[in-house]
C-alpha positions as CSV (number, residue, x, y, z in Angstrom):
1,M,27.6,66.9,-143.5
2,I,23.8,67.4,-142.3
3,L,23.4,63.6,-141.0
4,A,25.8,64.5,-138.8
5,R,25.1,67.8,-137.4
6,A,21.4,66.1,-136.9
7,I,23.1,63.3,-134.9
8,V,24.9,65.7,-132.6
9,V,21.6,67.7,-132.1
10,I,19.4,64.7,-131.3
11,V,22.8,63.9,-128.8
12,F,22.5,67.2,-127.1
13,I,18.9,66.9,-126.7
14,L,18.6,63.9,-124.7
15,F,21.4,64.4,-122.8
16,S,20.7,67.9,-122.0
17,P,19.7,68.5,-118.5
18,V,16.3,70.1,-119.2
19,F,15.6,66.7,-121.3
20,F,16.4,64.5,-118.2
21,S,14.6,66.7,-115.8
22,N,11.5,66.3,-118.1
23,R,11.9,62.4,-118.3
24,V,12.1,62.4,-114.4
25,F,9.6,65.3,-113.5
26,A,7.0,62.9,-116.0
27,Q,8.2,59.4,-114.5
28,K,7.1,61.5,-110.8
29,S,4.1,62.7,-112.2
30,S,2.7,59.4,-113.4
31,C,4.0,57.8,-110.2
32,Q,2.2,60.2,-108.2
33,R,-1.1,59.7,-110.0
34,L,-0.7,55.7,-109.4
35,E,-0.5,55.9,-105.5
36,A,-3.2,58.4,-105.5
37,S,-5.7,55.9,-108.1
38,L,-4.4,52.9,-105.1
39,Q,-5.3,55.4,-102.3
40,T,-8.0,55.7,-103.5
41,L,-8.9,52.5,-104.1
42,I,-8.2,50.9,-101.2
43,D,-9.9,53.5,-98.9
44,R,-13.0,52.2,-100.8
45,A,-12.6,49.0,-99.0
46,T,-12.1,50.0,-95.5
47,Q,-15.1,52.4,-95.9
48,T,-17.1,49.1,-97.2
49,G,-16.1,47.4,-94.1
50,F,-12.6,45.8,-94.1
51,P,-10.6,46.9,-91.1
52,G,-7.5,47.8,-92.4
53,I,-5.1,47.5,-95.7
54,S,-1.4,48.2,-96.0
55,L,0.0,48.1,-99.5
56,A,3.2,48.3,-100.7
57,F,4.9,47.6,-104.4
58,Y,7.9,48.3,-106.3
59,K,8.3,49.1,-109.5
60,P,11.3,50.2,-111.6
61,S,10.1,53.9,-112.6
62,C,8.6,54.6,-109.0
63,G,10.7,52.8,-106.1
64,M,9.3,51.3,-103.1
65,V,5.7,52.7,-102.6
66,K,4.2,52.3,-99.5
67,L,0.4,52.7,-98.8
68,T,-2.3,52.2,-96.0
69,S,-5.3,52.3,-94.9
70,G,-8.1,51.8,-92.4
71,L,-7.7,50.9,-88.9
72,S,-5.0,48.6,-87.3
73,N,-7.0,48.3,-84.2
74,L,-11.1,49.2,-84.0
75,K,-11.5,48.7,-80.7
76,S,-8.1,51.8,-80.2
77,R,-9.5,53.5,-83.5
78,K,-5.6,53.6,-84.3
79,K,-5.2,53.8,-88.1
80,M,-2.7,51.7,-90.0
81,T,0.5,52.8,-90.9
82,P,3.6,51.2,-93.2
83,S,4.9,50.0,-90.3
84,D,2.4,47.6,-88.9
85,K,3.3,44.1,-89.4
86,F,1.1,41.1,-90.2
87,R,1.1,37.0,-89.5
88,L,2.0,35.9,-92.8
89,A,0.2,32.7,-92.2
90,S,0.9,30.6,-95.3
91,C,3.1,33.3,-97.0
92,S,5.6,31.7,-94.5
93,K,6.4,28.5,-96.5
94,A,8.5,30.9,-98.8
95,Y,10.6,31.6,-96.3
96,I,11.1,27.9,-95.1
97,G,11.8,27.4,-98.6
98,V,14.5,29.8,-99.0
99,V,16.3,27.7,-96.1
100,I,15.8,24.6,-97.6
101,M,17.1,25.6,-100.8
102,Q,19.9,27.3,-99.0
103,L,20.8,23.7,-97.2
104,V,21.1,22.0,-101.3
105,E,23.4,24.5,-102.3
106,E,25.7,24.1,-99.3
107,G,25.4,20.3,-100.3
108,K,23.8,19.3,-96.7
109,L,20.8,18.0,-98.4
110,S,19.4,16.7,-102.0
111,L,15.8,17.2,-103.1
112,D,15.4,13.7,-104.0
113,D,16.7,12.4,-100.8
114,P,13.6,10.5,-98.9
115,I,12.5,12.8,-96.2
116,S,13.2,9.4,-94.2
117,K,17.1,10.4,-93.6
118,Y,16.4,13.3,-92.0
119,I,13.3,12.9,-89.7
120,P,12.3,11.1,-86.7
121,Q,11.4,7.6,-87.3
122,E,8.1,8.2,-85.3
123,Y,6.7,10.2,-88.0
124,T,8.1,8.0,-90.6
125,L,5.9,5.0,-88.8
126,N,2.8,6.9,-87.9
127,I,2.5,9.5,-90.9
128,K,1.3,8.0,-93.8
129,N,3.5,8.3,-96.9
130,A,6.4,9.8,-94.9
131,N,7.9,6.4,-95.5
132,K,8.7,7.5,-99.0
133,A,7.9,10.8,-99.7
134,T,11.2,13.1,-101.2
135,V,11.8,16.5,-99.4
136,R,11.1,17.9,-103.4
137,Q,7.4,16.2,-102.6
138,L,7.1,18.3,-99.9
139,M,8.2,21.3,-100.8
140,N,5.0,20.6,-104.3
141,H,2.8,19.2,-102.2
142,T,2.6,16.2,-104.0
143,S,3.9,13.9,-101.0
144,G,-0.2,13.1,-100.5
145,M,0.2,13.5,-96.6
146,Y,-2.9,14.1,-94.2
147,D,-2.9,18.0,-93.1
148,Y,-2.3,18.2,-89.5
149,F,-3.9,21.5,-89.8
150,D,-7.7,20.5,-89.4
151,S,-10.3,21.0,-86.8
152,D,-9.5,19.3,-84.3
153,F,-5.5,20.9,-84.0
154,T,-8.0,23.9,-84.7
155,A,-10.0,23.3,-82.0
156,V,-7.3,22.4,-79.4
157,A,-5.0,25.4,-80.4
158,S,-8.0,28.0,-80.1
159,A,-8.5,26.4,-76.3
160,N,-4.9,26.6,-75.2
161,R,-4.2,30.9,-75.9
162,G,-0.4,31.7,-75.4
163,K,0.8,28.0,-76.4
164,L,3.5,27.5,-78.8
165,Y,3.0,24.5,-80.2
166,R,6.1,21.9,-81.1
167,I,6.4,20.4,-84.2
168,D,5.7,17.0,-82.7
169,E,2.9,18.1,-80.8
170,A,1.7,19.2,-84.1
171,L,2.3,16.3,-86.0
172,R,0.3,14.2,-84.2
173,F,-2.5,15.4,-85.5
174,A,-1.7,13.3,-88.3
175,Y,-0.4,10.2,-86.9
176,G,-3.0,7.6,-88.7
177,K,-4.9,9.0,-90.8
178,E,-5.2,8.2,-94.6
179,P,-3.3,9.8,-97.4
180,E,-5.1,11.9,-99.8
181,F,-3.3,9.5,-102.4
182,S,-0.9,6.8,-101.3
183,T,2.0,6.8,-104.1
184,P,4.1,10.1,-103.6
185,G,4.3,11.8,-106.7
186,K,1.2,10.7,-108.5
187,G,-1.0,13.8,-107.2
188,Y,-1.6,16.9,-105.4
189,H,-3.0,17.8,-101.8
190,Y,-1.9,20.8,-100.1
191,S,-0.8,20.2,-96.9
192,N,0.3,22.3,-93.8
193,T,2.5,19.0,-92.8
194,N,4.6,19.1,-95.7
195,T,5.7,22.3,-94.5
196,V,6.2,21.7,-90.8
197,L,8.0,18.4,-91.6
198,L,10.3,20.7,-93.6
199,G,11.3,23.0,-90.3
200,A,11.8,19.4,-88.7
201,I,14.4,18.7,-91.9
202,I,15.8,22.7,-91.7
203,E,16.9,21.7,-87.8
204,K,18.5,18.0,-88.1
205,V,20.8,19.4,-91.0
206,S,21.4,22.8,-90.0
207,G,21.9,22.1,-85.9
208,S,19.8,25.1,-85.0
209,S,15.9,25.5,-84.6
210,Y,14.0,26.3,-88.2
211,S,13.0,30.1,-86.6
212,Q,17.1,30.6,-85.9
213,A,17.8,29.5,-89.4
214,L,14.9,32.1,-90.8
215,R,16.6,34.9,-88.7
216,K,20.2,34.0,-89.4
217,R,19.9,33.1,-92.9
218,I,16.9,36.2,-94.1
219,F,15.6,38.3,-91.8
220,E,19.0,39.8,-90.7
221,P,20.9,39.5,-94.0
222,L,18.4,41.2,-95.4
223,N,18.1,44.2,-92.9
224,L,14.1,43.3,-92.5
225,K,14.1,45.0,-89.2
226,E,9.9,44.6,-89.6
227,T,9.7,40.5,-89.4
228,Y,10.1,38.3,-86.9
229,N,8.9,34.7,-85.7
230,D,5.8,34.6,-84.1
231,Y,5.2,33.4,-80.8
232,I,8.9,32.8,-80.6
233,D,10.7,36.1,-80.7
234,P,10.0,39.4,-79.2
235,V,7.2,40.8,-80.4
236,I,8.6,44.3,-83.0
237,E,5.4,46.8,-82.6
238,P,2.9,47.5,-83.8
239,L,1.4,44.0,-85.0
240,A,-2.0,44.9,-86.1
241,R,-5.1,43.3,-84.7
242,G,-6.7,40.2,-86.3
243,Y,-10.0,39.8,-87.0
244,F,-12.3,36.7,-88.2
245,L,-15.2,36.9,-90.1
246,D,-18.0,35.0,-88.5
247,R,-20.8,33.0,-90.0
248,A,-22.9,36.3,-88.8
249,G,-20.9,38.7,-90.1
250,K,-19.6,40.2,-87.4
251,R,-16.0,41.1,-87.0
252,V,-14.1,39.2,-84.1
253,D,-10.5,39.7,-82.3
254,Y,-9.1,36.4,-82.8
255,T,-5.2,38.2,-82.1
256,E,-5.0,36.5,-79.1
257,I,-6.8,33.3,-80.7
258,N,-4.2,30.5,-80.7
259,Q,-3.8,28.7,-84.4
260,G,-0.3,26.9,-84.3
261,Y,1.2,30.2,-84.4
262,G,5.2,29.8,-84.5
263,L,5.1,26.3,-86.9
264,P,7.0,26.1,-89.7
265,D,3.7,26.6,-91.9
266,G,2.5,30.2,-90.5
267,V,6.1,31.4,-88.2
268,V,6.5,34.6,-90.1
269,V,5.3,37.9,-89.3
270,S,6.3,41.0,-91.2
271,S,5.4,44.1,-92.6
272,A,4.0,45.1,-96.7
273,Q,7.8,46.9,-97.3
274,D,10.0,44.1,-95.7
275,M,8.1,41.3,-97.6
276,V,8.6,43.5,-101.0
277,T,11.9,43.8,-100.1
278,F,12.4,39.7,-99.5
279,L,10.3,39.0,-102.7
280,R,13.3,41.1,-104.9
281,A,16.0,39.8,-102.8
282,L,15.3,36.2,-103.7
283,L,13.8,36.8,-107.1
284,R,15.9,40.0,-108.6
285,Q,19.1,40.2,-106.5
286,E,20.0,37.0,-105.7
287,K,21.1,37.9,-102.5
288,L,19.3,34.7,-100.9
289,L,20.1,31.9,-103.5
290,K,22.0,31.5,-107.3
291,S,19.5,32.4,-110.3
292,E,20.0,28.5,-110.9
293,T,18.5,27.5,-107.5
294,V,15.7,29.7,-107.6
295,G,15.2,28.4,-111.1
296,Q,14.5,24.8,-109.6
297,M,12.4,26.2,-107.4
298,L,9.5,27.5,-110.2
299,V,9.6,24.3,-112.4
300,V,5.9,22.6,-111.5
301,D,5.9,19.2,-111.2
302,E,3.2,17.4,-114.0
303,A,1.2,16.4,-110.9
304,A,1.1,20.2,-109.4
305,K,-0.1,21.8,-112.7
306,R,-3.3,22.2,-112.3
307,F,-2.5,24.2,-108.9
308,Q,1.0,25.8,-110.3
309,D,3.0,24.9,-107.1
310,G,6.6,25.3,-108.0
311,L,8.6,24.5,-104.3
312,N,7.2,26.6,-101.6
313,L,5.9,29.0,-104.6
314,F,3.0,29.4,-106.8
315,V,4.5,29.7,-110.6
316,Y,1.9,31.2,-112.8
317,S,2.9,31.4,-116.6
318,D,0.5,33.6,-117.5
319,Y,-1.3,34.8,-114.8
320,R,-5.3,35.1,-114.9
321,N,-5.5,33.9,-118.4
322,G,-2.5,36.1,-119.9
323,S,-3.5,39.5,-118.4
324,Y,-0.3,39.9,-116.2
325,G,2.7,38.0,-117.8
326,K,4.4,35.1,-115.4
327,M,4.0,35.4,-111.8
328,V,5.7,34.0,-109.0
329,G,4.3,34.4,-105.3
330,H,2.2,32.7,-102.3
331,D,-1.1,33.9,-100.2
332,G,-1.8,33.0,-96.8
333,E,-5.0,33.2,-94.6
334,Y,-6.2,32.9,-90.8
335,G,-6.8,33.8,-88.0
336,G,-8.0,37.5,-89.2
337,Y,-5.0,37.9,-91.3
338,K,-4.8,37.5,-95.3
339,S,-1.7,38.2,-97.0
340,E,-0.6,37.9,-100.8
341,M,2.7,38.6,-102.5
342,F,3.5,38.8,-106.2
343,Y,6.5,39.4,-107.6
344,F,6.2,40.0,-112.0
345,P,9.8,38.7,-113.2
346,D,9.8,40.1,-116.5
347,K,8.9,43.5,-115.5
348,D,10.8,43.5,-112.1
349,V,7.5,44.4,-110.7
350,A,6.8,43.4,-106.8
351,V,3.3,44.1,-105.1
352,V,2.5,42.8,-101.4
353,L,-1.4,43.3,-100.6
354,L,-2.9,42.7,-97.1
355,T,-5.6,43.2,-94.5
356,N,-6.7,41.9,-91.3
357,I,-9.7,40.0,-91.6
358,S,-9.7,36.5,-92.5
359,G,-12.5,34.4,-93.1
360,S,-14.1,36.2,-96.2
361,R,-14.7,32.2,-97.5
362,L,-17.4,32.4,-95.7
363,H,-19.2,35.5,-97.3
364,S,-19.2,35.3,-100.9
365,R,-19.2,39.6,-100.8
366,W,-16.4,39.7,-98.9
367,K,-14.7,37.3,-101.2
368,R,-15.8,38.9,-104.4
369,L,-14.8,42.6,-102.8
370,Y,-11.1,41.7,-102.0
371,D,-10.3,39.4,-105.3
372,E,-11.5,42.6,-106.9
373,V,-9.3,44.8,-104.8
374,T,-6.4,42.5,-105.5
375,V,-7.1,42.7,-109.2
376,R,-7.3,46.3,-109.8
377,V,-4.2,46.9,-107.9
378,L,-2.2,44.5,-109.9
379,R,-3.7,46.4,-113.2
380,M,-3.1,50.2,-112.0
381,V,0.9,48.7,-111.3
382,L,1.4,46.8,-113.8
């Protein structure tokens, strides 16, 4: 009888409005402290030289959180806002990968099909290894193909501001160039040529342009109102200005300097919160692919294990030596923008960090600072 009364009392306490109210208040208070700490952190970063930062994350106890600091335009002194958009550079590869996997689900192609089945013969004749590589090997960068995005391409692209490069125009920069290794699947070499060829495959198999496929298959179904195809779709303002850190340490506005924008390997422009929505839709909610199909994207080939590259996604079983558990995501950097997106499936936590400066590889201090901000953001959120 005493035990029964004790159980009744415990149940009453657990389900009482007061208990729920206190628990919700504690969670809200914890999230507010987290937001304040993160705001202080990114404010310090922008005070030490980063033009601007946009940070968004989702955590079950806090929901979607959006924070910004610094400026989206150094000249006008316009402050960064959550609606500011960034060129995602190589983070775009994840979006292209989703479209390919959707076509696999629809039975329109197989990951182990030779790409020669889908691409023009001109490419297989002129790009070494293109006559032997499979779709899967494009996605996990084990094709060995030369990277078209070299100094020759960037020099020509930069001299032609406003020009939208076609797939065939970009791939010509890989014609006749020696591959990193001669047998696809026997090594790993990160090459943007792979993703541009995936764009060509999407166009052949789907019957629409890769930009239309992204829009119809991802942007519109997920209601990503702050996401579009660079140089192809109308600009959705505001677009943060992108700054390149030159060898002298000067921040140069690169926003209007063409580095091949609009090609499949770097086509997506988005905001931090839209990227969080994309990550969870793909990796948690099954809104884009079935869980079994996502599972295929997360398989890391033996040849790519050192670099933890799945299919258009980086997959770490113990991110940063076990500090954070399993992580899935991607990063990107070029032309004045740097992007990183992380999803931690064991915790259902998504984090996106964007800044409107690139070129930090030339300056170790900047790179150390950016890495420090990234690590501290993850440590705080997780």
